[in-house]
Every structure is written in structure tokens, then in C-alpha cells.
C-alpha positions as a printed NumPy array, in Angstrom:
array([[-55.625,  58.259, -17.005],
       [-59.359,  59.313, -17.579],
       [-62.041,  59.752, -15.084],
       [-65.636,  60.595, -14.962],
       [-65.587,  64.353, -13.907],
       [-67.315,  66.166, -11.078],
       [-66.439,  69.459, -12.836],
       [-69.935,  70.803, -13.779],
       [-69.063,  71.898, -17.298],
       [-67.499,  68.717, -18.596],
       [-67.897,  64.903, -18.532],
       [-64.593,  63.361, -18.558],
       [-61.003,  64.394, -17.823],
       [-57.971,  63.251, -19.728],
       [-54.59 ,  63.781, -18.4  ],
       [-51.935,  62.824, -20.857],
       [-49.659,  65.172, -19.018],
       [-49.939,  65.912, -15.099],
       [-48.068,  68.521, -13.192],
       [-47.503,  72.278, -13.583],
       [-45.871,  75.247, -12.423],
       [-47.278,  78.709, -11.194],
       [-47.797,  81.521, -13.638],
       [-50.118,  83.899, -11.907],
       [-52.153,  84.784,  -9.073],
       [-54.837,  82.149, -10.207],
       [-52.408,  79.563,  -9.426],
       [-51.708,  80.606,  -5.846],
       [-54.23 ,  77.819,  -4.286],
       [-54.23 ,  75.318,  -7.231],
       [-56.671,  72.611,  -6.544],
       [-54.71 ,  70.196,  -8.909],
       [-51.373,  70.601,  -6.784],
       [-53.465,  69.61 ,  -3.946],
       [-54.872,  66.742,  -5.467],
       [-51.571,  65.645,  -6.792],
       [-50.16 ,  65.624,  -3.308],
       [-52.968,  63.66 ,  -2.06 ],
       [-52.403,  60.964,  -4.803],
       [-48.621,  60.922,  -4.291],
       [-49.298,  60.273,  -0.659],
       [-51.709,  57.48 ,  -1.466],
       [-49.142,  55.824,  -3.548],
       [-50.296,  56.409,  -7.095],
       [-47.856,  55.451,  -9.689],
       [-49.093,  58.387, -12.107],
       [-48.182,  60.938,  -9.308],
       [-44.968,  59.413,  -8.095],
       [-43.389,  62.95 ,  -8.956],
       [-46.175,  64.682,  -7.223],
       [-46.999,  68.007,  -9.13 ],
       [-43.794,  67.731, -11.092],
       [-44.385,  67.964, -14.804],
       [-44.889,  64.289, -16.006],
       [-45.905,  63.129, -19.521],
       [-47.828,  59.83 , -19.817],
       [-47.236,  58.615, -23.27 ],
       [-49.172,  55.562, -22.828],
       [-52.441,  57.786, -22.412],
       [-52.138,  59.966, -25.806],
       [-54.274,  57.671, -27.814],
       [-56.881,  56.828, -24.933],
       [-59.918,  58.812, -26.352],
       [-59.869,  56.541, -29.521],
       [-61.181,  53.765, -27.384],
       [-64.286,  55.697, -26.03 ],
       [-67.151,  55.026, -28.527],
       [-69.625,  57.124, -27.033],
       [-69.073,  61.015, -27.631],
       [-68.138,  62.698, -24.621],
       [-67.148,  66.34 , -23.495],
       [-63.478,  65.805, -22.43 ],
       [-61.607,  68.359, -20.514],
       [-57.834,  67.985, -21.523],
       [-55.386,  67.942, -18.726],
       [-57.406,  69.088, -15.819],
       [-54.058,  68.337, -13.754],
       [-51.868,  70.477, -15.913],
       [-51.566,  72.769, -18.88 ],
       [-50.976,  71.461, -22.381],
       [-49.138,  74.613, -23.337],
       [-46.662,  74.477, -20.522],
       [-43.291,  75.724, -21.948],
       [-41.387,  72.54 , -20.922],
       [-43.577,  70.065, -22.886],
       [-42.127,  69.183, -26.261],
       [-44.001,  70.444, -29.23 ],
       [-43.918,  66.713, -30.514],
       [-45.845,  65.625, -27.617],
       [-48.524,  68.408, -28.055],
       [-48.693,  67.332, -31.774],
       [-49.42 ,  63.862, -30.534],
       [-52.166,  65.087, -28.251],
       [-53.709,  67.179, -31.067],
       [-53.289,  64.207, -33.415],
       [-55.473,  62.106, -31.187],
       [-58.047,  64.943, -30.723],
       [-58.331,  65.65 , -34.475],
       [-58.985,  61.68 , -35.165],
       [-61.372,  61.149, -32.219],
       [-63.832,  63.675, -33.768],
       [-66.867,  62.256, -32.306],
       [-65.8  ,  63.693, -28.936],
       [-65.679,  67.623, -27.643],
       [-62.198,  68.509, -26.352],
       [-61.869,  71.343, -24.151],
       [-58.38 ,  72.537, -23.752],
       [-57.743,  75.312, -21.15 ],
       [-54.493,  77.333, -20.479],
       [-53.104,  80.206, -18.939],
       [-50.291,  80.178, -21.408],
       [-52.071,  82.071, -24.043],
       [-49.346,  83.28 , -26.101],
       [-48.14 ,  79.798, -26.537],
       [-51.74 ,  78.7  , -27.554],
       [-51.824,  81.283, -30.154],
       [-48.385,  80.496, -31.64 ],
       [-49.1  ,  76.726, -31.748],
       [-52.575,  76.687, -32.924],
       [-51.964,  79.315, -35.804],
       [-48.825,  77.347, -36.802],
       [-50.597,  73.979, -36.969],
       [-53.965,  75.447, -38.672],
       [-53.978,  77.207, -42.125],
       [-57.731,  78.153, -41.656],
       [-59.028,  77.234, -38.35 ],
       [-58.912,  74.358, -35.831],
       [-61.436,  71.757, -35.897],
       [-64.633,  72.978, -34.163],
       [-64.774,  70.05 , -31.911],
       [-61.52 ,  71.152, -30.337],
       [-62.55 ,  74.041, -28.126],
       [-59.622,  76.269, -27.209],
       [-59.903,  78.377, -23.902],
       [-57.996,  80.562, -21.519],
       [-58.345,  81.196, -17.59 ],
       [-58.593,  84.997, -16.704],
       [-58.734,  85.745, -13.045],
       [-57.832,  89.469, -12.719],
       [-57.082,  92.438, -14.849],
       [-53.512,  91.478, -15.267],
       [-54.454,  88.464, -17.068],
       [-56.8  ,  89.996, -19.503],
       [-54.093,  89.793, -22.012],
       [-55.018,  86.238, -22.485],
       [-58.269,  87.267, -23.833],
       [-56.406,  89.234, -26.858],
       [-54.193,  86.073, -27.345],
       [-57.201,  83.846, -27.746],
       [-59.017,  86.167, -30.044],
       [-55.864,  86.122, -32.278],
       [-55.911,  82.429, -32.485],
       [-57.346,  80.194, -35.155],
       [-59.684,  78.639, -32.788],
       [-63.211,  77.565, -34.077],
       [-64.642,  77.514, -30.646],
       [-63.264,  80.008, -28.071],
       [-64.108,  79.916, -24.341],
       [-63.095,  81.814, -21.153],
       [-62.899,  80.566, -17.527],
       [-63.219,  83.335, -15.248],
       [-62.124,  81.042, -12.41 ],
       [-60.816,  81.798,  -9.717],
       [-62.342,  85.471, -10.191],
       [-60.216,  87.652,  -7.994],
       [-61.395,  91.129,  -8.782],
       [-63.557,  93.179, -11.098],
       [-62.552,  92.985, -14.616],
       [-64.385,  96.15 , -16.073],
       [-65.66 ,  96.212, -19.64 ],
       [-64.221,  93.596, -22.102],
       [-64.404,  93.159, -25.723],
       [-65.862,  89.662, -26.062],
       [-66.739,  89.493, -29.551],
       [-65.595,  86.303, -31.007],
       [-65.859,  84.267, -27.658],
       [-68.465,  81.398, -27.575],
       [-68.686,  80.623, -24.183],
       [-67.971,  81.948, -20.615],
       [-67.385,  80.042, -17.295],
       [-67.448,  81.978, -13.872],
       [-66.352,  80.648, -10.513],
       [-64.924,  81.492,  -7.295],
       [-61.849,  79.958,  -5.559],
       [-62.581,  76.852,  -3.249],
       [-60.642,  74.915,  -0.716],
       [-58.502,  75.862,   2.094],
       [-57.314,  79.778,   1.658],
       [-60.079,  80.612,  -0.811],
       [-60.205,  84.163,  -1.654],
       [-63.78 ,  85.484,  -1.783],
       [-65.501,  86.457,  -4.883],
       [-67.901,  89.498,  -4.89 ],
       [-71.392,  89.245,  -6.624],
       [-71.047,  92.465,  -8.617],
       [-68.01 ,  90.936, -10.309],
       [-70.147,  87.978, -11.603],
       [-73.085,  90.245, -12.519],
       [-70.899,  92.347, -14.621],
       [-69.729,  89.28 , -16.683],
       [-73.224,  88.098, -16.885],
       [-74.34 ,  91.442, -18.251],
       [-71.595,  91.444, -20.768],
       [-72.372,  87.847, -21.898],
       [-75.939,  89.118, -22.463],
       [-74.632,  91.95 , -24.66 ],
       [-72.651,  89.701, -26.638],
       [-74.989,  86.892, -26.893],
       [-72.437,  84.508, -25.166],
       [-73.77 ,  81.431, -23.208],
       [-72.947,  82.189, -19.554],
       [-72.017,  79.136, -17.077],
       [-71.973,  79.805, -13.237],
       [-69.885,  77.075, -11.767],
       [-69.828,  77.955,  -8.108],
       [-69.402,  80.463,  -5.584],
       [-66.454,  78.66 ,  -3.948],
       [-65.068,  79.18 ,  -0.551],
       [-63.769,  76.842,   2.083],
       [-67.009,  74.704,   1.922],
       [-68.02 ,  75.258,  -1.792],
       [-71.06 ,  72.778,  -1.544],
       [-72.717,  75.036,   1.272],
       [-72.231,  77.981,  -0.836],
       [-73.601,  76.276,  -3.881],
       [-73.877,  77.632,  -7.39 ],
       [-77.025,  79.727,  -7.862],
       [-77.004,  83.218,  -8.876],
       [-79.933,  85.286,  -7.917],
       [-81.887,  82.28 ,  -7.265],
       [-81.13 ,  80.565, -10.635],
       [-78.47 ,  77.94 , -12.004],
       [-76.902,  78.976, -15.285],
       [-75.596,  75.968, -17.123],
       [-75.81 ,  77.524, -20.601],
       [-73.323,  76.185, -23.079],
       [-72.794,  76.778, -26.831],
       [-75.221,  74.903, -29.075],
       [-74.123,  72.511, -31.81 ],
       [-75.275,  74.879, -34.634],
       [-73.223,  77.872, -33.08 ],
       [-70.214,  75.538, -33.006],
       [-70.56 ,  74.719, -36.341],
       [-70.345,  70.808, -36.031],
       [-72.63 ,  67.831, -35.607],
       [-70.16 ,  65.969, -33.489],
       [-71.807,  66.779, -30.134],
       [-74.585,  63.87 , -30.274],
       [-74.16 ,  62.228, -26.933],
       [-72.514,  65.   , -24.906],
       [-73.933,  67.425, -22.395],
       [-74.831,  69.671, -25.316],
       [-77.803,  67.386, -25.967],
       [-79.067,  68.726, -22.455],
       [-77.726,  72.371, -22.356],
       [-78.286,  75.308, -24.797],
       [-77.424,  78.861, -24.912],
       [-80.05 ,  80.832, -22.947]])
């Protein structure tokens, strides 16, 4: 199961796993859970279990069939490092990502300690630079994920501050290659304040990190838009900064760090 994505910072989503369980405040109004419920109601065979964790073994090698290089968000409808996913299955997903090295794979998790443990066990030096590893951080209580990411053998590290739920204060972002910021969207969305976003943008400037502002969010996110102080921020890591030439044909051809 793969689809062209409307997520602003990627091109495709690839979901060899669907379903998840809540681990923190950022999960409260999970968009994936809502979507899974709708797809189940529509009779989608992939979502017969709703948002229950489901492995789709027939999709593991799917990216090998895509000839053009793309930016691929891995498990937009789950979390690859969920503790209930067998390590052998995670191995098979990483095997595919390693072999399909003409794509850029974006792996995002809230289970940062499991990411660190897995990546550090798999790689002697570092992960391949076309496999980007990231963590979600929504509040001060989840800042430990930043440390776990920095302690991992990732070649390209990114942080998604979405949904941003409070001011995070000063952070050590050395070693981070990309930052995404966004507010919560949909029914029950909790508001995001401008000063929280500005603080992260300033820190990104301090560390020379590309800054991507995804959205203000809210119940009607399209109406709120995604401009910050009259400007759209679509900054992404450059191919040189990421240390690989595999980005030809992806969004990196259009976006660069500002």
C-alpha cells in the first residue's frame, strides 16, 4: 500500500505496517487513527482491523518496483519501532530500504529508545544516508527523544515538532539535519502559539538547520494556512549536506536549506 502524499514534506507514503497504540500527549488526536476508522468503515481490506497493529508482508518490497527516485515516508499510518513489531519484520523493511537506494526514506518514530537500540545494533558505522531517521517531539516531556536520536548512528537526523503543544525552551540541536514544525489539525485540535514556533526557528538558524513550517493546524487547517510571518518555509537538507547523490528526482531538487 503506497499513495501519493499530501503531506507537505514528502512525496509518497509506504505502509508495510498499519495501526498503532498511544504513547504520549502527541497521540491524543491521532490523524492516522481517524483515517483508519474511516477506511475500515469504507470496507478497505487493509484496515479490517481498524487501527489495530497489522503487518502487510506483501508490501515490504514494494519500493523496489518504483523506478523514479522519490521521498518516501515510511509507515505514515503506524510506527516502525512499535514494540509489538517483530525485529525480523523491521529487518525486512530495512533490507528493502538499503537495496532501493535511489529513494530517500523518511522514518519517523515516537519510540526513540527502540530506534536507537535497533540502528546502533544494525550498523557498525552509521545508517545509509538515504535512510533519514527522525523523532516526533510535541512537549517538554518528550524531549528525551532528541537525546536518543543524537545517540543513534543515523547519518541524517530530523525532528518533527508536530503537534507542537507547548514552548520547548532552549535545545541542543547540534547534529540535527532538519526540523519540521506544525500545529495539530482536525476535530479537537489544540492550539499552537506563534512564539513557540519562532523560538524553534531561531534555534534552527543558530545551528544552521533547514526549517520546514508545515501548518498552523486547527479544525480547518487549510484556512489557517502554513505561512509564518508572511513567508512559506519549505527548507530541506541539501544533497551535499546529506552526503549522498541519491536525491536526484526527489523534492530535494526543488528545495534547499535557506
